[in-house]
C-alpha positions as CSV (number, residue, x, y, z in Angstrom):
1,M,-26.1,12.5,-4.7
2,R,-23.8,11.8,-1.8
3,S,-20.4,10.4,-2.5
4,A,-17.0,9.8,-1.1
5,G,-13.4,9.8,-2.4
6,I,-9.8,9.8,-1.5
7,L,-7.1,12.5,-2.0
8,L,-3.8,11.1,-3.2
9,P,-1.3,12.8,-5.5
10,V,-0.2,10.6,-8.4
11,T,3.4,11.3,-7.3
12,S,2.6,9.7,-4.0
13,L,1.8,6.3,-5.4
14,P,4.4,3.5,-4.9
15,S,6.6,2.7,-8.0
16,K,9.9,1.1,-8.9
17,F,11.3,4.4,-10.3
18,G,11.4,7.0,-7.5
19,I,8.1,8.7,-8.1
20,G,4.5,7.6,-8.6
21,D,3.2,7.4,-12.1
22,F,0.4,6.3,-14.4
23,G,1.5,2.7,-14.4
24,P,0.5,-0.5,-12.6
25,E,0.3,1.0,-9.1
26,A,-2.2,3.7,-10.4
27,V,-4.4,0.9,-11.8
28,K,-4.0,-1.0,-8.5
29,F,-5.1,2.1,-6.5
30,A,-8.1,2.5,-8.9
31,D,-9.1,-1.0,-8.1
32,F,-8.8,-0.3,-4.4
33,L,-11.0,2.8,-4.7
34,H,-13.6,0.6,-6.5
35,D,-13.4,-2.1,-3.8
36,A,-13.8,0.6,-1.1
37,G,-17.0,2.0,-2.7
38,Q,-15.3,5.3,-3.6
39,K,-16.6,7.4,-6.4
40,I,-13.8,10.0,-6.6
41,W,-10.0,10.0,-6.8
42,Q,-8.8,13.6,-6.2
43,V,-5.3,14.4,-7.3
44,L,-3.0,17.5,-7.2
45,P,-2.0,19.5,-10.3
46,M,-0.2,17.4,-12.9
47,T,1.3,20.3,-14.7
48,T,5.0,20.8,-15.4
49,I,7.2,21.4,-12.3
50,D,10.5,23.3,-11.7
51,P,13.2,22.2,-9.3
52,G,13.9,25.9,-8.7
53,C,10.3,26.2,-7.2
54,G,10.8,23.2,-5.0
55,N,9.0,20.9,-7.4
56,S,5.7,22.5,-6.4
57,P,2.8,21.6,-8.6
58,Y,1.3,24.9,-7.7
59,S,4.1,26.8,-9.5
60,P,3.7,25.4,-13.0
61,T,6.0,26.4,-15.9
62,S,3.0,25.8,-18.2
63,A,-0.7,26.1,-17.7
64,F,-1.2,23.3,-20.3
65,A,1.7,20.9,-20.5
66,G,1.8,17.7,-18.3
67,N,4.5,16.6,-15.9
68,Y,6.4,13.9,-17.9
69,L,7.7,12.5,-14.6
70,L,4.3,10.8,-14.2
71,V,4.8,8.8,-17.4
72,S,5.1,5.1,-16.7
73,P,8.1,3.3,-18.2
74,E,6.3,0.0,-17.7
75,I,3.5,1.0,-20.1
76,L,6.1,2.1,-22.6
77,A,7.7,-1.3,-22.3
78,D,4.3,-3.0,-22.7
79,E,3.7,-1.0,-25.9
80,G,7.1,-1.9,-27.3
81,M,8.6,1.6,-27.2
82,I,11.4,0.3,-25.0
83,T,12.6,-3.2,-24.3
84,P,12.5,-4.7,-20.8
85,D,16.3,-5.2,-21.0
86,E,16.8,-1.5,-21.8
87,L,14.5,-0.5,-19.0
88,E,16.4,-2.7,-16.5
89,K,19.8,-1.3,-17.6
90,M,18.7,2.3,-17.3
91,S,17.0,1.9,-13.9
92,A,20.1,0.0,-12.6
93,K,22.0,3.3,-12.6
94,Y,19.8,4.6,-9.7
95,D,19.2,3.4,-6.2
96,F,15.4,3.9,-6.3
97,A,14.9,1.5,-3.4
98,K,16.9,3.6,-0.9
99,N,13.8,5.4,0.4
100,P,10.5,4.1,-0.9
101,E,8.6,6.7,1.2
102,R,10.1,9.8,-0.5
103,V,10.0,11.0,-4.1
104,D,13.5,11.1,-5.6
105,Y,12.9,14.0,-8.0
106,E,16.5,14.3,-9.2
107,S,17.0,10.6,-10.1
108,A,13.4,10.3,-11.5
109,R,14.0,13.3,-13.8
110,A,17.3,11.9,-15.2
111,F,15.9,8.4,-15.6
112,K,12.6,9.3,-17.2
113,T,14.3,11.7,-19.6
114,E,16.6,8.8,-20.7
115,V,13.7,6.4,-21.1
116,L,11.5,8.8,-23.0
117,N,14.4,9.8,-25.3
118,A,15.0,6.1,-26.1
119,A,11.3,5.5,-26.7
120,H,11.1,8.6,-29.0
121,K,14.0,7.3,-31.1
122,R,12.3,3.9,-31.6
123,Y,8.8,5.3,-32.1
124,M,9.9,7.7,-34.8
125,K,11.1,4.8,-36.9
126,G,7.6,3.4,-37.2
127,N,4.1,4.7,-37.8
128,T,4.0,8.2,-36.3
129,S,0.5,9.2,-37.6
130,D,-1.0,9.3,-34.1
131,F,1.8,11.5,-32.8
132,K,1.5,13.8,-35.8
133,A,-2.3,14.1,-35.2
134,F,-1.7,15.0,-31.6
135,S,0.8,17.6,-32.5
136,A,-1.4,19.1,-35.2
137,S,-4.4,19.4,-32.9
138,T,-2.6,20.7,-29.7
139,E,-2.3,24.4,-30.1
140,W,0.0,25.1,-27.2
141,L,2.4,22.2,-27.9
142,E,4.9,23.8,-30.4
143,D,5.4,26.9,-28.3
144,F,5.8,24.9,-25.1
145,A,8.4,22.5,-26.7
146,L,10.2,25.5,-28.1
147,F,10.2,27.2,-24.7
148,S,11.6,24.1,-23.1
149,V,14.4,23.6,-25.5
150,I,15.5,27.3,-25.5
151,K,15.6,27.1,-21.7
152,Q,17.8,23.9,-21.9
153,V,20.2,25.5,-24.5
154,N,20.5,28.6,-22.2
155,G,21.5,26.5,-19.2
156,G,18.1,26.6,-17.5
157,A,17.9,30.4,-17.5
158,A,14.5,32.1,-17.2
159,W,13.1,33.4,-20.5
160,Y,13.5,37.0,-19.4
161,D,17.3,36.4,-19.2
162,W,17.6,34.9,-22.7
163,P,19.2,36.7,-25.6
164,E,17.0,39.6,-26.6
165,D,15.9,38.2,-29.9
166,L,14.6,35.0,-28.3
167,K,13.3,36.8,-25.2
168,H,11.2,39.0,-27.5
169,R,10.3,36.1,-29.9
170,G,12.0,37.7,-32.9
171,P,10.6,35.8,-36.0
172,E,14.1,35.2,-37.6
173,A,15.7,34.1,-34.3
174,I,12.8,31.7,-33.7
175,R,13.0,30.3,-37.2
176,R,16.8,29.7,-36.9
177,F,16.4,28.1,-33.5
178,K,13.7,25.7,-34.7
179,A,15.8,24.6,-37.7
180,E,18.9,24.0,-35.5
181,Y,17.1,22.2,-32.7
182,S,14.3,20.4,-34.5
183,A,15.1,17.0,-33.0
184,E,15.1,18.3,-29.5
185,I,11.8,20.1,-30.0
186,S,10.3,16.9,-31.4
187,R,11.4,15.0,-28.3
188,Q,9.7,17.6,-26.0
189,E,6.5,17.2,-28.1
190,F,6.8,13.4,-27.7
191,Y,7.0,13.7,-23.9
192,Q,3.6,15.5,-24.0
193,Y,2.1,13.0,-26.4
194,I,3.0,10.1,-24.1
195,F,1.8,12.0,-21.0
196,F,-1.6,12.7,-22.4
197,R,-1.9,9.2,-23.9
198,Q,-1.3,7.6,-20.6
199,V,-3.4,9.9,-18.5
200,K,-6.3,9.4,-21.0
201,A,-6.0,5.6,-20.5
202,L,-6.1,5.9,-16.7
203,H,-9.0,8.3,-16.9
204,E,-11.0,5.9,-19.1
205,Y,-10.2,3.0,-16.7
206,L,-11.4,5.0,-13.7
207,N,-14.6,5.9,-15.5
208,E,-15.2,2.2,-16.4
209,L,-15.2,1.6,-12.6
210,D,-17.7,4.5,-12.1
211,I,-15.0,6.6,-10.5
212,Q,-14.4,10.2,-11.3
213,I,-11.0,11.8,-11.2
214,V,-10.9,15.4,-9.8
215,G,-8.0,17.5,-10.8
216,D,-6.6,20.7,-9.4
217,M,-5.9,24.0,-11.1
218,P,-3.5,26.6,-9.6
219,L,-4.9,30.0,-10.3
220,Y,-1.6,31.5,-11.3
221,V,1.4,30.5,-13.3
222,T,5.0,31.4,-12.6
223,L,6.7,34.4,-14.3
224,D,9.2,32.0,-15.9
225,C,6.4,30.2,-17.7
226,A,5.8,29.2,-21.3
227,D,2.5,31.0,-21.3
228,V,3.9,34.4,-20.2
229,W,6.7,34.2,-22.8
230,Q,4.2,33.2,-25.5
231,N,1.4,35.6,-24.6
232,P,2.7,38.5,-22.5
233,S,-0.3,40.6,-23.5
234,Q,-2.5,38.4,-21.3
235,F,-0.4,39.2,-18.2
236,D,0.4,42.5,-16.4
237,I,3.8,42.8,-18.1
238,D,5.2,46.1,-19.6
239,E,6.7,46.7,-23.0
240,D,10.1,45.6,-21.7
241,L,8.6,42.4,-20.5
242,N,8.9,43.2,-16.8
243,P,6.1,42.6,-14.4
244,V,4.0,45.6,-13.4
245,T,2.0,43.8,-10.6
246,V,2.4,40.4,-9.0
247,A,0.0,38.3,-7.0
248,G,-0.3,37.7,-3.2
249,V,-2.7,38.1,-0.3
250,P,-3.0,41.1,2.0
251,P,-1.9,41.2,5.7
252,D,-4.2,39.3,8.0
253,Y,-4.4,37.7,11.4
254,F,-1.7,35.1,10.4
255,S,0.8,37.5,8.8
256,E,1.5,41.2,9.4
257,T,3.0,41.6,5.9
258,G,0.7,39.3,3.9
259,Q,2.0,36.8,1.4
260,L,3.9,37.8,-1.6
261,W,3.6,35.0,-4.2
262,G,5.3,36.9,-7.1
263,N,3.2,35.4,-9.9
264,P,2.4,37.8,-12.7
265,C,-1.2,39.1,-12.5
266,Y,-3.6,38.7,-15.4
267,K,-4.7,41.5,-17.6
268,W,-8.4,40.8,-17.3
269,D,-9.4,43.7,-19.5
270,V,-7.4,42.2,-22.4
271,M,-8.8,38.7,-21.7
272,E,-12.3,40.0,-21.7
273,K,-12.0,41.3,-25.3
274,D,-11.6,37.8,-26.8
275,G,-14.2,36.2,-24.5
276,F,-11.6,34.8,-22.0
277,A,-10.3,32.5,-24.7
278,W,-7.1,31.6,-22.8
279,W,-9.0,30.5,-19.7
280,I,-11.5,28.5,-21.7
281,H,-8.7,26.8,-23.6
282,R,-7.0,26.0,-20.3
283,L,-10.0,24.5,-18.7
284,K,-10.9,22.5,-21.8
285,N,-7.4,21.1,-21.7
286,L,-7.7,20.1,-18.1
287,L,-11.2,18.6,-18.6
288,A,-9.7,16.2,-21.1
289,M,-7.8,14.7,-18.2
290,F,-10.3,15.2,-15.4
291,D,-14.0,14.9,-14.7
292,K,-14.0,17.9,-12.4
293,I,-11.5,20.6,-11.4
294,R,-10.9,22.1,-8.0
295,I,-9.9,25.8,-8.6
296,D,-7.2,26.9,-6.2
297,H,-7.6,30.4,-4.7
298,F,-11.0,30.7,-6.2
299,R,-11.5,34.2,-4.7
300,G,-8.9,35.5,-7.2
301,L,-11.5,35.0,-9.9
302,V,-13.7,37.7,-8.3
303,A,-11.0,40.1,-7.0
304,Y,-7.3,39.7,-6.5
305,W,-4.6,41.3,-4.5
306,A,-2.1,43.1,-6.8
307,V,1.3,44.1,-5.5
308,P,3.6,46.5,-7.4
309,Y,6.6,44.5,-8.7
310,G,9.7,45.0,-6.6
311,E,7.9,45.3,-3.3
312,E,9.5,43.1,-0.6
313,T,6.2,42.3,1.1
314,A,2.5,42.2,0.1
315,K,1.5,45.1,2.4
316,N,1.4,47.8,-0.3
317,G,-1.0,45.9,-2.7
318,E,-4.6,46.7,-3.5
319,W,-7.7,44.8,-4.4
320,V,-8.5,44.8,-8.1
321,D,-11.9,43.6,-9.4
322,V,-12.2,40.9,-12.0
323,P,-15.0,41.2,-14.6
324,Y,-16.4,38.1,-13.0
325,E,-20.0,38.3,-14.1
326,K,-18.9,38.2,-17.8
327,F,-16.2,35.6,-17.0
328,F,-18.5,33.1,-15.3
329,A,-21.1,33.6,-17.9
330,A,-18.6,32.7,-20.5
331,L,-17.6,29.6,-18.6
332,K,-21.3,28.6,-18.2
333,E,-21.8,28.9,-21.9
334,K,-18.8,26.7,-22.7
335,F,-19.1,24.3,-19.8
336,P,-22.9,24.1,-19.0
337,S,-22.5,21.6,-16.2
338,M,-19.8,23.8,-14.5
339,P,-17.7,20.9,-13.3
340,F,-15.7,22.9,-10.8
341,W,-15.1,23.0,-7.1
342,A,-14.1,26.3,-5.4
343,E,-11.3,26.5,-2.9
344,N,-12.9,29.1,-0.6
345,L,-10.9,28.7,2.5
346,G,-9.8,31.6,4.7
347,I,-11.4,35.0,4.7
348,I,-13.9,35.0,1.9
349,T,-16.1,38.1,1.1
350,P,-19.8,37.9,0.3
351,D,-19.4,38.5,-3.4
352,V,-17.2,35.4,-3.7
353,E,-19.8,33.2,-2.0
354,E,-22.5,34.8,-4.1
355,V,-20.7,33.7,-7.3
356,R,-20.0,30.3,-5.9
357,K,-23.7,29.7,-5.0
358,N,-25.1,31.3,-8.2
359,Y,-23.2,28.7,-10.3
360,N,-23.7,25.8,-7.9
361,L,-20.0,25.3,-7.3
362,P,-19.2,23.3,-4.2
363,G,-17.0,24.9,-1.6
364,M,-14.6,23.4,0.9
365,L,-14.9,22.5,4.6
366,V,-11.9,21.4,6.6
367,L,-12.4,19.7,9.9
368,H,-9.0,20.5,11.3
369,F,-10.2,24.1,11.4
370,A,-13.4,23.3,13.3
371,F,-12.6,22.8,17.0
372,G,-11.1,26.0,18.3
373,N,-14.7,27.3,18.7
374,P,-17.0,24.7,17.2
375,W,-20.3,26.3,18.4
376,D,-20.3,29.0,15.7
377,N,-17.6,27.6,13.3
378,P,-18.7,27.0,9.7
379,Y,-16.2,24.1,9.6
380,A,-17.9,22.2,12.5
381,P,-20.1,19.4,11.3
382,H,-23.4,20.8,12.7
383,N,-22.9,23.9,10.5
384,H,-22.1,22.1,7.3
385,T,-24.2,22.6,4.2
386,R,-24.9,20.1,1.4
387,D,-23.3,22.2,-1.3
388,S,-19.8,21.4,0.0
389,V,-16.9,19.1,-0.1
390,V,-15.8,18.1,3.4
391,Y,-12.2,17.1,4.1
392,T,-10.4,16.1,7.3
393,G,-7.4,18.1,6.0
394,T,-5.9,19.0,2.6
395,H,-2.5,18.8,1.1
396,D,-1.6,22.0,2.9
397,N,-2.5,20.5,6.3
398,N,-0.7,18.1,8.5
399,T,-2.1,14.6,8.5
400,S,-4.9,14.1,11.1
401,R,-2.6,12.1,13.4
402,G,0.2,14.6,12.9
403,W,-2.2,17.5,13.6
404,F,-3.3,15.9,16.9
405,E,0.3,15.0,18.0
406,N,2.0,18.3,16.9
407,D,-0.4,21.1,16.1
408,A,-3.6,21.0,18.0
409,S,-4.1,23.1,21.1
410,E,-5.4,21.7,24.4
411,D,-8.7,23.5,23.8
412,E,-9.1,22.0,20.4
413,I,-8.5,18.5,21.7
414,N,-10.9,19.0,24.6
415,N,-13.5,20.5,22.3
416,F,-13.2,17.7,19.9
417,A,-13.6,15.1,22.7
418,S,-16.7,16.9,24.0
419,Y,-18.0,17.1,20.4
420,I,-17.9,13.3,19.9
421,G,-18.8,12.5,23.5
422,R,-15.7,10.6,24.5
423,G,-12.0,11.1,25.3
424,V,-9.4,11.0,22.5
425,M,-6.3,9.3,23.8
426,D,-4.0,9.5,20.9
427,G,-3.5,10.4,17.2
428,F,-4.6,7.1,16.0
429,I,-8.0,7.4,17.6
430,F,-8.3,11.0,16.5
431,A,-7.6,10.1,12.8
432,S,-10.3,7.5,12.9
433,E,-12.9,9.7,14.6
434,V,-12.3,12.8,12.5
435,T,-12.5,10.6,9.4
436,R,-15.9,9.3,10.6
437,L,-17.1,12.8,11.2
438,A,-16.2,13.7,7.6
439,V,-18.0,10.7,6.1
440,S,-21.1,11.3,8.3
441,S,-21.3,15.0,7.4
442,V,-24.3,16.3,5.5
443,A,-22.0,17.7,2.9
444,D,-22.7,16.0,-0.5
445,T,-19.0,15.0,-1.0
446,A,-16.5,13.7,1.5
447,I,-12.8,13.5,0.6
448,I,-10.3,11.9,2.9
449,P,-6.5,12.1,2.4
450,M,-5.1,8.6,2.0
451,Q,-2.7,9.3,4.9
452,D,-5.7,9.6,7.3
453,Y,-7.1,6.2,6.3
454,L,-3.6,4.8,7.0
455,R,-3.4,6.9,10.2
456,L,0.0,8.1,9.4
457,G,1.9,10.9,11.3
458,A,3.5,14.1,10.3
459,D,6.2,12.4,8.3
460,A,3.5,11.7,5.7
461,R,2.6,15.4,5.3
462,I,2.5,16.6,1.7
463,N,3.3,20.3,2.1
464,I,4.1,22.9,4.7
465,P,3.0,26.3,3.2
466,S,5.7,29.0,2.9
467,T,8.6,26.6,3.2
468,P,10.7,26.5,0.1
469,S,12.0,22.9,0.2
470,G,11.2,19.4,1.4
471,N,7.6,19.3,0.2
472,W,5.7,17.3,-2.3
473,A,7.8,14.2,-1.6
474,W,5.8,11.8,0.5
475,R,5.1,8.4,-1.1
476,M,2.9,5.5,0.0
477,R,4.7,2.2,0.5
478,N,3.6,-0.6,-1.7
479,D,2.6,-2.6,1.4
480,A,0.9,0.3,3.2
481,I,-2.7,-0.7,2.6
482,P,-3.7,-3.3,5.2
483,D,-6.0,-6.2,4.5
484,G,-9.6,-5.3,5.1
485,L,-9.3,-1.5,4.8
486,A,-11.3,-1.3,1.6
487,D,-14.2,-3.2,3.3
488,R,-14.1,-0.9,6.4
489,I,-14.2,2.2,4.2
490,K,-17.0,0.8,2.1
491,A,-19.0,-0.1,5.2
492,A,-18.7,3.4,6.7
493,C,-19.7,5.0,3.4
494,K,-22.7,2.7,3.1
495,L,-23.7,3.5,6.7
496,Y,-23.7,7.2,6.0
497,G,-25.4,7.0,2.6
498,R,-22.4,7.6,0.3
499,I,-22.9,4.4,-1.7
């Protein structure tokens, strides 16, 4: 069935508190999607983030825990966990209105920590049975909360720089720490309880509107991650807890030295022995939040580029095969509908495409890549296939207007004009035309970044790959959506059979 949706990170929603969240603006956007005839809201990863990694959602400090910055203080107030007066006094300390088009991570982190701590204090005086049930049924929660508090107590140091008894999870050291910091650990568990409670409510509301939410899963986690500390045997880590190999991609046309990401590689032979339980647990946790999951760097589930730890570039790595036939068979058994999308951009080998097609996993098509040589380009609309998700661009691309104004070559612009049969005078026209091409594609699913419907320029770009700072910060203004936009989107989707 043909459908259409919009890509917008939750962090990019408008809000009163410096960052988008699960509150009233998320509900308002869900209503906009419904009015526009959209069936999908695609978001970026909502896992925990680290300021040291530029607040990137693709460098999670846990494969399971949620980003508490997305918690809505307004929902907490509606539920009586904090009073409106308390909320007003806390928020008055921060100038959240100074730049409504950028996420203020530092202020949002301080503010939401204060709000959640106050909510926890009040909540714990009442009926805590729901919280206790969540804690008892969430296997990863205690270790993640413990990890977070040890990290705080040690001044934010990475786990591999902690005192040896905590670094190696000595039972007596862990027991003493839990006893001394039980209140702080409870607060961290409460943060996650509230996160999953609020995301569940938003998910249910979207489903009531016949809208699916599509999440995103980074393939790797960071070295300084709760999962690596908790389960080092699942990762390519030696007995002294130092990485043996780390992830990246090999040299190619775009980079003579490749890309060295530095994430610890997985020990697939170990994972295979217990039926890939860690992966199944991870995906099950995500599917409690989302209807479908886009798997980033999908090719790494078939074979991955492993670089010896300590190398300065990715040149000296090697391809290592994953036991992918057994892995995907295990996923199929646990998730029969295989509700996954494959990020298969770049140079993809035949075995990766074979796996994708065997399990009916939609791949990605990006129109910004189509017009250097459209005649034999798989991203050009005349070469699209139905088993695909077509995008104008992704979170790693410029906006369509920004691409036209800053990145596109003269040949690409001329080829695009020839392709649509008329001249393209400016970025506004290009954004409209490339959006129309995506919606008209034969691909079963079309996803348009919200910035392209708003025809915004490069200032609204989400991420510039390989740049360490300044990313993941764009926010939509609360008055950004013009009157009539929902009707225009709906009309186009109806015209091209997506409603």
